[in-house]
KEDREN-947346 format. One line per 10 residues: number of its first residue (from 1); their letters; for each residue x, y, z of C-alpha. Coordinates in Angstrom, 3 decimals, m for minus. Example, Ala and Ser with C-alpha at 12.3 -4.5 7.8 and 13.67 -1.06 7.14 Angstrom:
% residues 2
1) as) 12.300:m4.500:7.800; 13.670:m1.060:7.140 $
% end
This chain:
% residues 97
1) xxxxxxxxxx) m0.081:0.280:m0.208; 1.311:3.158:m1.227; 1.926:5.943:1.860; m0.637:9.161:1.520; 2.132:12.017:2.090; 5.601:12.421:0.293; 7.991:9.708:1.770; 4.977:8.059:3.151; 5.066:11.010:6.017; 8.735:10.846:7.380 $
11) xxxxxxxxxx) 6.930:9.768:10.752; 5.072:13.137:11.021; 7.170:15.140:9.315; 5.169:15.612:6.037; 1.489:14.871:7.729; m0.103:11.997:10.450; m2.021:9.761:8.495; 0.543:7.095:7.641; 1.092:6.739:11.525; m2.627:8.019:12.787 $
21) xxxxxxxxxx) m4.503:5.825:9.791; m2.675:4.071:7.337; m0.472:1.742:9.685; m2.864:0.970:11.808; m4.877:m0.454:8.917; m2.361:m2.263:7.373; m1.437:m4.374:10.680; m5.382:m5.192:11.083; m5.498:m6.228:7.701; m2.525:m8.220:8.803 $
31) xxxxxxxxxx) m4.036:m9.802:11.701; m6.802:m10.672:9.622; m4.570:m12.746:7.198; m3.658:m10.543:4.221; m0.487:m10.336:2.907; 0.228:m6.608:2.994; 3.379:m4.171:3.102; 3.090:m0.539:3.626; 2.942:2.396:3.584; 5.484:2.874:0.775 $
41) xxxxxxxxxx) 6.738:5.636:m0.746; 5.204:6.790:m3.963; 8.466:7.282:m5.271; 9.796:3.953:m4.851; 6.524:1.339:m5.116; 6.075:1.101:m8.250; 9.242:0.524:m9.670; 10.012:m2.281:m6.696; 6.502:m3.973:m8.073; 7.794:m3.738:m11.535 $
51) xxxxxxxxxx) 11.106:m5.578:m10.518; 9.018:m8.994:m8.862; 8.831:m6.807:m5.235; 4.870:m6.661:m4.673; 1.844:m8.466:m7.203; m0.305:m5.360:m6.806; m0.527:m1.727:m5.331; m2.849:0.110:m3.758; m2.779:3.492:m4.603; m4.363:6.108:m2.149 $
61) xxxxxxxxxx) m6.058:8.769:m4.441; m6.209:8.676:m8.162; m3.315:10.487:m9.635; m1.049:9.444:m7.329; m1.455:5.637:m8.926; m2.200:6.820:m12.903; 0.785:8.308:m13.146; 3.309:5.512:m12.965; 0.570:3.184:m14.507; 0.367:5.271:m17.809 $
71) xxxxxxxxxx) 3.999:5.278:m17.827; 4.823:1.856:m17.131; 1.648:1.520:m20.261; m0.096:3.911:m21.727; m1.494:3.302:m25.651; m4.157:5.038:m27.721; m6.374:2.605:m29.398; m6.456:3.927:m32.991; m9.526:2.566:m33.832; m11.623:3.648:m31.122 $
81) xxxxxxxxxx) m9.680:6.483:m30.861; m9.027:6.533:m27.191; m5.819:6.418:m24.760; m6.070:3.719:m22.166; m3.800:2.103:m19.611; m2.975:m1.492:m19.142; m2.050:m2.780:m16.117; m1.136:m5.893:m17.715; 2.028:m4.818:m18.719; 3.449:m3.753:m14.854 $
91) xxxxxxx) 6.278:m6.052:m14.018; 7.234:m6.572:m18.044; 10.544:m5.929:m19.170; 9.857:m3.081:m21.896; 11.707:0.447:m22.918; 9.738:2.752:m20.776; 10.062:6.695:m20.783 $
% end
């Protein structure tokens, strides 16, 4: 799970959401048997997932997840004239910007 604040809050330096909300939620999920890690900084979690460390990433707000997904794979469907992100490419070896 990504952190909400820059660098996952740096133990309150950039916000307390990770300490007060996210970390307790992660511990609760672990206690229920879920294999979950975090909070992990948004600036590194997608790279780690692409390298195979995680099978999925939960972003806490829209643009936080979209930037990485679109960077990894953002294609144009010329037939329908629409852009889309294909999450199935996460973790594949590809030349990316």
